[in-house]
N, C-alpha and C positions, 0 to 999 in steps of 0.2 A: 446277737443273742439267738439261740436256737429255739425253733418252734417244736412242739411235741409231735408234729406229724412229718418230721424229716425235712422240713423246709427251713428257710432262714427267717427267723422272727425279727420284727422291727417295731419300734415305737418312735413316732415323730411328734414332738410337742411344738405346736405353732402358737406363737405369742402375737397378740395384737398390739401394735404400736399406737400410742396416743401422745399428745404433747406433754402429758404428765408422767409418762413412762410406759412400761409395757404391762399388759394385763393378760391373763390366760385367754387363749383363743379356743383351740380345740386340740385333741390328741388323736392321732391316727395310729392304730396298731394293727398288726396282722402278720401273716406269714406269706412269704414269697416262695413258691415251689418252683425252682428252676432245675429241672432234671437235665443233667448234661446229655447232649446227644451222643450217638455212637462215635467212637474215636475215628476221625478221618485220617488220611495220610498227611494232611497239612498240620501245621502248628495249631494247637487248640487252646493254649493258655498263654498268658503273658502279652497279649496284644495291648497296645496303647490305644484307647478309644476315647474320643471326644464326644460328650453328650451336650448338645446345644439345646437347652430346654428352659423356658422362663418360669414354669410352674414348679415350686420347690418340692411338692409331693411327687410329681412325675419324675423330677430329677433324681430324687432319692430312691425311688423304686427302680429306675433304670440302673443306677449305680449298684444297688444291691444285687440285682440279677446278674450284671456283668462281672462284678467282683466275686460273686459266688462261683463263677466259672473260671476264676483265676486271671481275669484281665485287669489292667491298670486303667482307671477311669478318671478323667478330668471333666468337670461339669462347668458350663458357663451359662449365663442367663439371657444372652442376646446375640444378635448377629455381629455386632462390632467386636464383642469379646471373642466370638468364635474365630473371626478373621485374625485377631491379634494372636490367639493361641496357635493358629495355623501359619503364622508369618514365616517366610523362608529363613529369617534370621534366628528363629528358635532352634536350640540345639536338639531337642527331642522331637522326632516326627511322630505323627499319629498313623495308625494302620487303618482306621475306620472312623466315620462320624455318624452319629445319630442326630438328625437335624429336625427340630420342630419347625413347622412351616409358618407358624404365627408367633413371632417374637417381636419385642421392641427393638429399636435401633438396628433395623435390617432384618426383615423376615427371612425365613429359611429359603424361600425361592430366590430372593435377591442375593443372599449370602452364598448360595450354591453357584449362581451365575458368576459372582466375583471369584470364587475359588476356581471354577473352571477356566476363567480368563487368565488367572495366575498360572495355571497348568499348561496353557497354550504353548505348543512347541516342545513340551517335555514328554518323555516316554511314560513316566509314572502317572497313574491316575488314582487319586484317593477315593475309595468307595464311600458314598454318602447314602444313607438310608433316611428317607423322609418320614417324619412322625407327624400325624395330623389327626385332629378330632373329627375331621370331615371325611367320611368314607365314600364320597361320591366318585364315580368313574372319572369325571372331569378333573378332580383334584389329583387323582392318580396319574392321569395323562399329563397334567401340568408338571408334576414332580419329575417325570421322566423327560419332558421337553426341556426343562431347565438344567438337566444333567444329573439328577439323582439316579442311583443305581438300584435302589430298593425302596420299598414303601410299607409302612405299618400304620394301621388305623388305631387310634387311642380310644379307650384304654387298651393297652397292649397286654395280651396274655404272655406270661413269661416264656412259654413254649414257642410262641410266635417270634419273640425277640431272639431267643436262642437259635431258632431255625434260620432266621434272616441273617444274623451275624455269621452263622456257620457257613452260609453260602459264599462269604467273602474271605474266609480264612485262607491264608497262604497266597492270595492273589497279589497283594501289594507289599509284601515283606521286603525288607532290605532297602529302605529309603536312603 
């Protein structure tokens, strides 16, 4: 849905599960303003991006920002699902990963280490941007130590997401 201010409007209804069924939880509504950056020489749309994020609202916001820019987005909720989505046996490769560092079944740091181990000896390197609610310098350093290529502190401003993704456009195309 379109917002009145030129952004992309959204409404997310979250239901609370109980043993007796679901009940209304809360509704999140708003507008995501993702202004496309200036056109670079590299491909700017149509990237295939994996969002590994366990929080459904953060997942949806990231998807809206990236889809608004013309990218194809697949979202998963944990490290194990991220590894499965990135398995070499999969037909479609990803161009970039946004990786939450705190997820169940393999946090983002562990998952990034496993991805980098899979890449050992190969020329191609999948760009991974760490997402974290912890904006400490030590968290940023750890993200780069385990093999992340970028870093974003949550909550992420749409412009920051756009700028960070833009840094990697065209670097790893042609899997």
